[in-house]
Biopython code that builds the backbone (N, CA, C, O; Angstrom):
import numpy as np
from Bio.PDB.StructureBuilder import StructureBuilder

atoms = [
    (1, "MET", "N", (11.896, 11.990, -10.206)),
    (1, "MET", "CA", (10.751, 11.489, -10.937)),
    (1, "MET", "C", (10.759, 9.958, -10.891)),
    (1, "MET", "O", (11.812, 9.328, -10.993)),
    (2, "ILE", "N", (9.599, 9.387, -10.739)),
    (2, "ILE", "CA", (9.458, 7.930, -10.707)),
    (2, "ILE", "C", (9.573, 7.391, -12.132)),
    (2, "ILE", "O", (8.937, 7.895, -13.057)),
    (3, "THR", "N", (10.392, 6.364, -12.284)),
    (3, "THR", "CA", (10.609, 5.765, -13.599)),
    (3, "THR", "C", (9.844, 4.446, -13.708)),
    (3, "THR", "O", (9.343, 3.921, -12.714)),
    (4, "LEU", "N", (9.767, 3.931, -14.910)),
    (4, "LEU", "CA", (9.151, 2.630, -15.131)),
    (4, "LEU", "C", (9.909, 1.559, -14.354)),
    (4, "LEU", "O", (9.294, 0.641, -13.811)),
    (5, "GLU", "N", (11.220, 1.664, -14.293)),
    (5, "GLU", "CA", (12.019, 0.692, -13.537)),
    (5, "GLU", "C", (11.694, 0.757, -12.045)),
    (5, "GLU", "O", (11.670, -0.276, -11.376)),
    (6, "ASP", "N", (11.444, 1.960, -11.512)),
    (6, "ASP", "CA", (11.028, 2.097, -10.110)),
    (6, "ASP", "C", (9.728, 1.326, -9.862)),
    (6, "ASP", "O", (9.579, 0.651, -8.844)),
    (7, "ILE", "N", (8.804, 1.437, -10.797)),
    (7, "ILE", "CA", (7.511, 0.761, -10.669)),
    (7, "ILE", "C", (7.694, -0.755, -10.735)),
    (7, "ILE", "O", (7.073, -1.494, -9.972)),
    (8, "LYS", "N", (8.537, -1.205, -11.639)),
    (8, "LYS", "CA", (8.803, -2.640, -11.755)),
    (8, "LYS", "C", (9.481, -3.175, -10.495)),
    (8, "LYS", "O", (9.182, -4.282, -10.045)),
    (9, "GLU", "N", (10.390, -2.391, -9.931)),
    (9, "GLU", "CA", (11.058, -2.809, -8.692)),
    (9, "GLU", "C", (10.053, -2.906, -7.547)),
    (9, "GLU", "O", (10.094, -3.853, -6.762)),
    (10, "ALA", "N", (9.159, -1.935, -7.452)),
    (10, "ALA", "CA", (8.126, -1.970, -6.413)),
    (10, "ALA", "C", (7.243, -3.200, -6.600)),
    (10, "ALA", "O", (6.871, -3.853, -5.625)),
    (11, "GLN", "N", (6.914, -3.510, -7.825)),
    (11, "GLN", "CA", (6.092, -4.691, -8.096)),
    (11, "GLN", "C", (6.801, -5.959, -7.615)),
    (11, "GLN", "O", (6.172, -6.831, -7.016)),
    (12, "ARG", "N", (8.093, -6.062, -7.873)),
    (12, "ARG", "CA", (8.852, -7.228, -7.414)),
    (12, "ARG", "C", (8.891, -7.283, -5.885)),
    (12, "ARG", "O", (8.779, -8.356, -5.293)),
    (13, "THR", "N", (9.048, -6.128, -5.257)),
    (13, "THR", "CA", (9.107, -6.060, -3.801)),
    (13, "THR", "C", (7.785, -6.503, -3.180)),
    (13, "THR", "O", (7.775, -7.168, -2.144)),
    (14, "LEU", "N", (6.685, -6.139, -3.802)),
    (14, "LEU", "CA", (5.354, -6.368, -3.232)),
    (14, "LEU", "C", (4.693, -7.678, -3.640)),
    (14, "LEU", "O", (3.648, -8.035, -3.098)),
    (15, "LYS", "N", (5.286, -8.400, -4.588)),
    (15, "LYS", "CA", (4.574, -9.522, -5.207)),
    (15, "LYS", "C", (4.107, -10.595, -4.221)),
    (15, "LYS", "O", (3.077, -11.227, -4.458)),
    (16, "ASN", "N", (4.826, -10.816, -3.136)),
    (16, "ASN", "CA", (4.417, -11.843, -2.175)),
    (16, "ASN", "C", (3.717, -11.263, -0.949)),
    (16, "ASN", "O", (3.451, -11.982, 0.014)),
    (17, "VAL", "N", (3.421, -9.972, -0.984)),
    (17, "VAL", "CA", (2.839, -9.300, 0.178)),
    (17, "VAL", "C", (1.404, -8.860, -0.081)),
    (17, "VAL", "O", (0.529, -9.068, 0.760)),
    (18, "VAL", "N", (1.164, -8.267, -1.211)),
    (18, "VAL", "CA", (-0.178, -7.752, -1.506)),
    (18, "VAL", "C", (-0.932, -8.714, -2.424)),
    (18, "VAL", "O", (-0.341, -9.525, -3.136)),
    (19, "HIS", "N", (-2.237, -8.594, -2.380)),
    (19, "HIS", "CA", (-3.081, -9.379, -3.278)),
    (19, "HIS", "C", (-3.118, -8.711, -4.648)),
    (19, "HIS", "O", (-3.072, -7.485, -4.753)),
    (20, "ARG", "N", (-3.200, -9.505, -5.665)),
    (20, "ARG", "CA", (-3.439, -8.977, -7.009)),
    (20, "ARG", "C", (-4.947, -8.806, -7.132)),
    (20, "ARG", "O", (-5.680, -9.774, -7.335)),
    (21, "THR", "N", (-5.396, -7.573, -7.008)),
    (21, "THR", "CA", (-6.835, -7.317, -6.938)),
    (21, "THR", "C", (-7.468, -7.183, -8.322)),
    (21, "THR", "O", (-6.820, -6.808, -9.299)),
    (22, "ALA", "N", (-8.732, -7.498, -8.363)),
    (22, "ALA", "CA", (-9.486, -7.501, -9.619)),
    (22, "ALA", "C", (-9.936, -6.099, -10.012)),
    (22, "ALA", "O", (-9.945, -5.168, -9.206)),
    (23, "LEU", "N", (-10.307, -5.990, -11.276)),
    (23, "LEU", "CA", (-11.002, -4.810, -11.782)),
    (23, "LEU", "C", (-12.473, -5.180, -11.903)),
    (23, "LEU", "O", (-12.809, -6.267, -12.372)),
    (24, "ALA", "N", (-13.340, -4.281, -11.481)),
    (24, "ALA", "CA", (-14.785, -4.528, -11.583)),
    (24, "ALA", "C", (-15.399, -3.454, -12.467)),
    (24, "ALA", "O", (-15.233, -2.260, -12.221)),
    (25, "TYR", "N", (-16.097, -3.889, -13.481)),
    (25, "TYR", "CA", (-16.773, -2.958, -14.388)),
    (25, "TYR", "C", (-17.914, -2.267, -13.655)),
    (25, "TYR", "O", (-18.701, -2.920, -12.970)),
    (26, "SER", "N", (-18.005, -0.938, -13.799)),
    (26, "SER", "CA", (-19.087, -0.170, -13.183)),
    (26, "SER", "C", (-20.032, 0.311, -14.275)),
    (26, "SER", "O", (-19.729, 1.251, -15.009)),
    (27, "SER", "N", (-21.177, -0.346, -14.368)),
    (27, "SER", "CA", (-22.149, 0.052, -15.396)),
    (27, "SER", "C", (-22.715, 1.436, -15.094)),
    (27, "SER", "O", (-22.964, 2.213, -16.016)),
    (28, "VAL", "N", (-22.920, 1.754, -13.823)),
    (28, "VAL", "CA", (-23.476, 3.058, -13.454)),
    (28, "VAL", "C", (-22.507, 4.180, -13.823)),
    (28, "VAL", "O", (-22.900, 5.142, -14.482)),
    (29, "LEU", "N", (-21.251, 4.067, -13.407)),
    (29, "LEU", "CA", (-20.280, 5.119, -13.730)),
    (29, "LEU", "C", (-19.996, 5.184, -15.225)),
    (29, "LEU", "O", (-19.762, 6.263, -15.769)),
    (30, "SER", "N", (-20.015, 4.053, -15.875)),
    (30, "SER", "CA", (-19.813, 4.041, -17.327)),
    (30, "SER", "C", (-20.933, 4.778, -18.031)),
    (30, "SER", "O", (-20.694, 5.527, -18.978)),
    (31, "GLU", "N", (-22.151, 4.567, -17.571)),
    (31, "GLU", "CA", (-23.303, 5.247, -18.178)),
    (31, "GLU", "C", (-23.234, 6.752, -17.922)),
    (31, "GLU", "O", (-23.491, 7.552, -18.822)),
    (32, "VAL", "N", (-22.888, 7.132, -16.698)),
    (32, "VAL", "CA", (-22.826, 8.552, -16.328)),
    (32, "VAL", "C", (-21.736, 9.287, -17.111)),
    (32, "VAL", "O", (-21.929, 10.427, -17.532)),
    (33, "THR", "N", (-20.595, 8.632, -17.302)),
    (33, "THR", "CA", (-19.462, 9.302, -17.939)),
    (33, "THR", "C", (-19.407, 9.119, -19.450)),
    (33, "THR", "O", (-18.730, 9.874, -20.147)),
    (34, "GLY", "N", (-20.112, 8.129, -19.947)),
    (34, "GLY", "CA", (-20.060, 7.866, -21.379)),
    (34, "GLY", "C", (-18.823, 7.086, -21.791)),
    (34, "GLY", "O", (-18.541, 6.953, -22.982)),
    (35, "GLY", "N", (-18.095, 6.580, -20.836)),
    (35, "GLY", "CA", (-16.898, 5.779, -21.114)),
    (35, "GLY", "C", (-16.961, 4.489, -20.325)),
    (35, "GLY", "O", (-17.848, 4.302, -19.492)),
    (36, "GLU", "N", (-16.018, 3.600, -20.589)),
    (36, "GLU", "CA", (-15.958, 2.353, -19.830)),
    (36, "GLU", "C", (-15.171, 2.598, -18.550)),
    (36, "GLU", "O", (-13.992, 2.947, -18.602)),
    (37, "ILE", "N", (-15.813, 2.416, -17.408)),
    (37, "ILE", "CA", (-15.182, 2.669, -16.117)),
    (37, "ILE", "C", (-15.035, 1.362, -15.354)),
    (37, "ILE", "O", (-16.000, 0.619, -15.174)),
    (38, "TYR", "N", (-13.827, 1.096, -14.915)),
    (38, "TYR", "CA", (-13.521, -0.078, -14.102)),
    (38, "TYR", "C", (-12.986, 0.397, -12.757)),
    (38, "TYR", "O", (-12.264, 1.391, -12.685)),
    (39, "LEU", "N", (-13.336, -0.301, -11.716)),
    (39, "LEU", "CA", (-12.881, 0.026, -10.366)),
    (39, "LEU", "C", (-11.855, -1.013, -9.920)),
    (39, "LEU", "O", (-12.104, -2.215, -10.020)),
    (40, "LYS", "N", (-10.714, -0.561, -9.433)),
    (40, "LYS", "CA", (-9.682, -1.452, -8.918)),
    (40, "LYS", "C", (-10.049, -1.790, -7.483)),
    (40, "LYS", "O", (-10.170, -0.890, -6.651)),
    (41, "MET", "N", (-10.224, -3.038, -7.184)),
    (41, "MET", "CA", (-10.769, -3.484, -5.912)),
    (41, "MET", "C", (-9.697, -3.583, -4.811)),
    (41, "MET", "O", (-9.490, -4.644, -4.222)),
    (42, "GLU", "N", (-9.030, -2.460, -4.551)),
    (42, "GLU", "CA", (-7.984, -2.437, -3.535)),
    (42, "GLU", "C", (-8.544, -2.587, -2.119)),
    (42, "GLU", "O", (-7.789, -2.813, -1.173)),
    (43, "ASN", "N", (-9.847, -2.464, -1.976)),
    (43, "ASN", "CA", (-10.467, -2.706, -0.674)),
    (43, "ASN", "C", (-10.335, -4.172, -0.256)),
    (43, "ASN", "O", (-10.639, -4.516, 0.887)),
    (44, "LEU", "N", (-9.890, -5.028, -1.156)),
    (44, "LEU", "CA", (-9.697, -6.444, -0.847)),
    (44, "LEU", "C", (-8.294, -6.754, -0.338)),
    (44, "LEU", "O", (-7.978, -7.911, -0.060)),
    (45, "GLN", "N", (-7.450, -5.731, -0.212)),
    (45, "GLN", "CA", (-6.114, -5.933, 0.366)),
    (45, "GLN", "C", (-6.241, -6.315, 1.838)),
    (45, "GLN", "O", (-7.302, -6.151, 2.440)),
    (46, "LYS", "N", (-5.157, -6.824, 2.409)),
    (46, "LYS", "CA", (-5.152, -7.268, 3.809)),
    (46, "LYS", "C", (-5.594, -6.166, 4.766)),
    (46, "LYS", "O", (-6.245, -6.453, 5.771)),
    (47, "THR", "N", (-5.259, -4.932, 4.478)),
    (47, "THR", "CA", (-5.611, -3.822, 5.366)),
    (47, "THR", "C", (-6.855, -3.076, 4.896)),
    (47, "THR", "O", (-7.271, -2.112, 5.538)),
    (48, "GLY", "N", (-7.443, -3.497, 3.810)),
    (48, "GLY", "CA", (-8.649, -2.858, 3.314)),
    (48, "GLY", "C", (-8.406, -1.682, 2.389)),
    (48, "GLY", "O", (-9.356, -1.006, 1.994)),
    (49, "SER", "N", (-7.145, -1.421, 2.032)),
    (49, "SER", "CA", (-6.856, -0.323, 1.107)),
    (49, "SER", "C", (-5.501, -0.539, 0.434)),
    (49, "SER", "O", (-4.770, -1.475, 0.761)),
    (50, "PHE", "N", (-5.188, 0.327, -0.494)),
    (50, "PHE", "CA", (-3.928, 0.258, -1.231)),
    (50, "PHE", "C", (-2.739, 0.743, -0.404)),
    (50, "PHE", "O", (-1.598, 0.585, -0.838)),
    (51, "LYS", "N", (-2.966, 1.321, 0.761)),
    (51, "LYS", "CA", (-1.899, 1.965, 1.533)),
    (51, "LYS", "C", (-0.785, 1.015, 1.951)),
    (51, "LYS", "O", (0.344, 1.456, 2.166)),
    (52, "ILE", "N", (-1.073, -0.278, 2.071)),
    (52, "ILE", "CA", (-0.025, -1.246, 2.408)),
    (52, "ILE", "C", (1.065, -1.240, 1.343)),
    (52, "ILE", "O", (2.223, -1.516, 1.654)),
    (53, "ARG", "N", (0.724, -0.936, 0.105)),
    (53, "ARG", "CA", (1.707, -0.949, -0.988)),
    (53, "ARG", "C", (2.842, 0.045, -0.724)),
    (53, "ARG", "O", (4.017, -0.319, -0.777)),
    (54, "GLY", "N", (2.486, 1.288, -0.441)),
    (54, "GLY", "CA", (3.509, 2.304, -0.210)),
    (54, "GLY", "C", (4.263, 2.099, 1.089)),
    (54, "GLY", "O", (5.480, 2.282, 1.142)),
    (55, "ALA", "N", (3.545, 1.719, 2.136)),
    (55, "ALA", "CA", (4.182, 1.520, 3.436)),
    (55, "ALA", "C", (5.192, 0.381, 3.375)),
    (55, "ALA", "O", (6.324, 0.527, 3.835)),
    (56, "TYR", "N", (4.789, -0.741, 2.815)),
    (56, "TYR", "CA", (5.688, -1.892, 2.735)),
    (56, "TYR", "C", (6.885, -1.593, 1.832)),
    (56, "TYR", "O", (8.021, -1.927, 2.167)),
    (57, "ASN", "N", (6.627, -0.968, 0.698)),
    (57, "ASN", "CA", (7.710, -0.662, -0.237)),
    (57, "ASN", "C", (8.736, 0.264, 0.406)),
    (57, "ASN", "O", (9.937, 0.069, 0.224)),
    (58, "LYS", "N", (8.287, 1.259, 1.146)),
    (58, "LYS", "CA", (9.209, 2.182, 1.808)),
    (58, "LYS", "C", (10.018, 1.469, 2.878)),
    (58, "LYS", "O", (11.240, 1.609, 2.928)),
    (59, "ILE", "N", (9.355, 0.710, 3.730)),
    (59, "ILE", "CA", (10.067, 0.016, 4.807)),
    (59, "ILE", "C", (11.046, -1.006, 4.237)),
    (59, "ILE", "O", (12.123, -1.211, 4.797)),
    (60, "ALA", "N", (10.685, -1.641, 3.141)),
    (60, "ALA", "CA", (11.573, -2.624, 2.511)),
    (60, "ALA", "C", (12.887, -2.002, 2.065)),
    (60, "ALA", "O", (13.903, -2.691, 1.971)),
    (61, "HIS", "N", (12.873, -0.704, 1.790)),
    (61, "HIS", "CA", (14.075, -0.040, 1.293)),
    (61, "HIS", "C", (14.825, 0.758, 2.361)),
    (61, "HIS", "O", (15.773, 1.478, 2.048)),
    (62, "LEU", "N", (14.405, 0.631, 3.618)),
    (62, "LEU", "CA", (15.145, 1.287, 4.703)),
    (62, "LEU", "C", (16.432, 0.522, 4.982)),
    (62, "LEU", "O", (16.498, -0.693, 4.795)),
    (63, "SER", "N", (17.437, 1.236, 5.423)),
    (63, "SER", "CA", (18.688, 0.582, 5.819)),
    (63, "SER", "C", (18.464, -0.161, 7.140)),
    (63, "SER", "O", (17.464, 0.067, 7.821)),
    (64, "GLU", "N", (19.387, -1.040, 7.497)),
    (64, "GLU", "CA", (19.285, -1.751, 8.772)),
    (64, "GLU", "C", (19.272, -0.769, 9.941)),
    (64, "GLU", "O", (18.538, -0.957, 10.911)),
    (65, "GLU", "N", (20.083, 0.269, 9.841)),
    (65, "GLU", "CA", (20.125, 1.287, 10.899)),
    (65, "GLU", "C", (18.774, 1.979, 11.042)),
    (65, "GLU", "O", (18.289, 2.185, 12.154)),
    (66, "GLU", "N", (18.177, 2.330, 9.922)),
    (66, "GLU", "CA", (16.864, 2.980, 9.955)),
    (66, "GLU", "C", (15.798, 2.035, 10.519)),
    (66, "GLU", "O", (14.925, 2.456, 11.276)),
    (67, "ARG", "N", (15.877, 0.772, 10.148)),
    (67, "ARG", "CA", (14.900, -0.197, 10.663)),
    (67, "ARG", "C", (15.018, -0.362, 12.171)),
    (67, "ARG", "O", (14.010, -0.509, 12.861)),
    (68, "LYS", "N", (16.228, -0.340, 12.678)),
    (68, "LYS", "CA", (16.425, -0.465, 14.127)),
    (68, "LYS", "C", (15.754, 0.674, 14.885)),
    (68, "LYS", "O", (15.252, 0.481, 15.993)),
    (69, "ARG", "N", (15.748, 1.854, 14.285)),
    (69, "ARG", "CA", (15.111, 3.014, 14.932)),
    (69, "ARG", "C", (13.599, 2.932, 14.880)),
    (69, "ARG", "O", (12.920, 3.563, 15.689)),
    (70, "GLY", "N", (13.057, 2.164, 13.942)),
    (70, "GLY", "CA", (11.621, 2.022, 13.808)),
    (70, "GLY", "C", (11.021, 3.103, 12.933)),
    (70, "GLY", "O", (11.724, 3.949, 12.380)),
    (71, "VAL", "N", (9.714, 3.054, 12.825)),
    (71, "VAL", "CA", (8.982, 3.999, 11.980)),
    (71, "VAL", "C", (7.878, 4.660, 12.783)),
    (71, "VAL", "O", (7.411, 4.127, 13.789)),
    (72, "VAL", "N", (7.470, 5.830, 12.319)),
    (72, "VAL", "CA", (6.396, 6.595, 12.950)),
    (72, "VAL", "C", (5.415, 7.003, 11.856)),
    (72, "VAL", "O", (5.818, 7.436, 10.776)),
    (73, "ALA", "N", (4.132, 6.861, 12.147)),
    (73, "ALA", "CA", (3.101, 7.306, 11.204)),
    (73, "ALA", "C", (2.048, 8.085, 11.973)),
    (73, "ALA", "O", (1.630, 7.685, 13.059)),
    (74, "ALA", "N", (1.629, 9.194, 11.399)),
    (74, "ALA", "CA", (0.530, 9.977, 11.976)),
    (74, "ALA", "C", (-0.689, 9.764, 11.095)),
    (74, "ALA", "O", (-0.808, 10.351, 10.019)),
    (75, "SER", "N", (-1.587, 8.922, 11.565)),
    (75, "SER", "CA", (-2.770, 8.584, 10.774)),
    (75, "SER", "C", (-3.770, 7.877, 11.669)),
    (75, "SER", "O", (-3.391, 7.133, 12.574)),
    (76, "ALA", "N", (-5.015, 8.106, 11.419)),
    (76, "ALA", "CA", (-6.068, 7.396, 12.144)),
    (76, "ALA", "C", (-6.791, 6.432, 11.210)),
    (76, "ALA", "O", (-7.893, 5.973, 11.510)),
    (77, "GLY", "N", (-6.163, 6.132, 10.080)),
    (77, "GLY", "CA", (-6.877, 5.327, 9.096)),
    (77, "GLY", "C", (-6.028, 4.312, 8.377)),
    (77, "GLY", "O", (-5.216, 3.608, 8.977)),
    (78, "ASN", "N", (-6.233, 4.251, 7.072)),
    (78, "ASN", "CA", (-5.629, 3.219, 6.241)),
    (78, "ASN", "C", (-4.106, 3.276, 6.209)),
    (78, "ASN", "O", (-3.454, 2.232, 6.183)),
    (79, "HIS", "N", (-3.529, 4.474, 6.210)),
    (79, "HIS", "CA", (-2.072, 4.569, 6.193)),
    (79, "HIS", "C", (-1.485, 3.957, 7.459)),
    (79, "HIS", "O", (-0.493, 3.231, 7.396)),
    (80, "ALA", "N", (-2.091, 4.246, 8.604)),
    (80, "ALA", "CA", (-1.616, 3.678, 9.872)),
    (80, "ALA", "C", (-1.670, 2.155, 9.829)),
    (80, "ALA", "O", (-0.748, 1.487, 10.298)),
    (81, "GLN", "N", (-2.726, 1.613, 9.279)),
    (81, "GLN", "CA", (-2.843, 0.159, 9.185)),
    (81, "GLN", "C", (-1.762, -0.430, 8.279)),
    (81, "GLN", "O", (-1.188, -1.476, 8.583)),
    (82, "GLY", "N", (-1.491, 0.251, 7.162)),
    (82, "GLY", "CA", (-0.449, -0.215, 6.253)),
    (82, "GLY", "C", (0.924, -0.181, 6.891)),
    (82, "GLY", "O", (1.696, -1.131, 6.756)),
    (83, "VAL", "N", (1.236, 0.899, 7.585)),
    (83, "VAL", "CA", (2.531, 1.021, 8.260)),
    (83, "VAL", "C", (2.647, -0.022, 9.367)),
    (83, "VAL", "O", (3.683, -0.673, 9.499)),
    (84, "ALA", "N", (1.604, -0.184, 10.152)),
    (84, "ALA", "CA", (1.643, -1.151, 11.251)),
    (84, "ALA", "C", (1.865, -2.569, 10.731)),
    (84, "ALA", "O", (2.674, -3.310, 11.289)),
    (85, "LEU", "N", (1.158, -2.953, 9.672)),
    (85, "LEU", "CA", (1.320, -4.296, 9.125)),
    (85, "LEU", "C", (2.711, -4.476, 8.531)),
    (85, "LEU", "O", (3.355, -5.499, 8.765)),
    (86, "ALA", "N", (3.177, -3.507, 7.776)),
    (86, "ALA", "CA", (4.509, -3.611, 7.169)),
    (86, "ALA", "C", (5.583, -3.715, 8.252)),
    (86, "ALA", "O", (6.503, -4.524, 8.134)),
    (87, "ALA", "N", (5.472, -2.906, 9.301)),
    (87, "ALA", "CA", (6.439, -2.966, 10.397)),
    (87, "ALA", "C", (6.401, -4.336, 11.073)),
    (87, "ALA", "O", (7.443, -4.896, 11.414)),
    (88, "GLN", "N", (5.211, -4.864, 11.260)),
    (88, "GLN", "CA", (5.074, -6.191, 11.874)),
    (88, "GLN", "C", (5.751, -7.254, 11.007)),
    (88, "GLN", "O", (6.462, -8.117, 11.523)),
    (89, "ILE", "N", (5.536, -7.195, 9.712)),
    (89, "ILE", "CA", (6.136, -8.166, 8.795)),
    (89, "ILE", "C", (7.655, -8.116, 8.884)),
    (89, "ILE", "O", (8.312, -9.156, 8.882)),
    (90, "PHE", "N", (8.216, -6.913, 8.962)),
    (90, "PHE", "CA", (9.669, -6.753, 9.025)),
    (90, "PHE", "C", (10.219, -6.897, 10.442)),
    (90, "PHE", "O", (11.433, -6.942, 10.639)),
    (91, "GLY", "N", (9.325, -6.969, 11.425)),
    (91, "GLY", "CA", (9.763, -7.114, 12.807)),
    (91, "GLY", "C", (10.454, -5.884, 13.352)),
    (91, "GLY", "O", (11.407, -5.989, 14.124)),
    (92, "ILE", "N", (9.972, -4.711, 12.949)),
    (92, "ILE", "CA", (10.582, -3.470, 13.427)),
    (92, "ILE", "C", (9.570, -2.690, 14.259)),
    (92, "ILE", "O", (8.363, -2.868, 14.098)),
    (93, "PRO", "N", (10.060, -1.823, 15.152)),
    (93, "PRO", "CA", (9.135, -1.030, 15.970)),
    (93, "PRO", "C", (8.369, -0.015, 15.125)),
    (93, "PRO", "O", (8.902, 0.559, 14.176)),
    (94, "ALA", "N", (7.113, 0.189, 15.494)),
    (94, "ALA", "CA", (6.286, 1.197, 14.829)),
    (94, "ALA", "C", (5.518, 1.968, 15.890)),
    (94, "ALA", "O", (4.944, 1.387, 16.811)),
    (95, "THR", "N", (5.518, 3.274, 15.746)),
    (95, "THR", "CA", (4.706, 4.139, 16.595)),
    (95, "THR", "C", (3.652, 4.765, 15.708)),
    (95, "THR", "O", (3.971, 5.427, 14.720)),
    (96, "ILE", "N", (2.403, 4.557, 16.058)),
    (96, "ILE", "CA", (1.299, 5.112, 15.284)),
    (96, "ILE", "C", (0.653, 6.212, 16.125)),
    (96, "ILE", "O", (0.159, 5.956, 17.223)),
    (97, "VAL", "N", (0.662, 7.427, 15.604)),
    (97, "VAL", "CA", (0.051, 8.566, 16.282)),
    (97, "VAL", "C", (-1.276, 8.835, 15.603)),
    (97, "VAL", "O", (-1.334, 9.074, 14.397)),
    (98, "MET", "N", (-2.336, 8.793, 16.382)),
    (98, "MET", "CA", (-3.667, 9.007, 15.824)),
    (98, "MET", "C", (-4.129, 10.418, 16.175)),
    (98, "MET", "O", (-4.502, 10.688, 17.317)),
    (99, "PRO", "N", (-4.103, 11.325, 15.180)),
    (99, "PRO", "CA", (-4.486, 12.718, 15.447)),
    (99, "PRO", "C", (-5.956, 12.849, 15.823)),
    (99, "PRO", "O", (-6.432, 13.956, 16.076)),
]
sb = StructureBuilder()
sb.init_structure("model")
sb.init_model(0)
sb.init_chain("A")
sb.init_seg("    ")
for serial, (resi, resn, name, xyz) in enumerate(atoms, 1):
    if name == "N":
        sb.init_residue(resn, " ", resi, " ")
    sb.init_atom(name, np.array(xyz, "f"), 0.0, 1.0, " ", f" {name:<3s}", serial, name[0])
structure = sb.get_structure()
């Protein structure tokens, strides 16, 4: 199970890599739902989605041996972009398989 400390560690790992994105109030969704709805603007990340967060955090915690072997991702979208960017930042090989 993920703990609060795990989340704090991920935040420390990512602080210089990802943008701190804004929340945008959605009047339309708020009206439809009857509650206050805010949208997290993760589309403003370097890769256009939140996927860089998980990819970078995972690669950051690989051992040196694992990094030497590189990483593989099967994705034709945002996850592939996150893995590719994270691998580039760490200078490790990445194979992206686009199904």
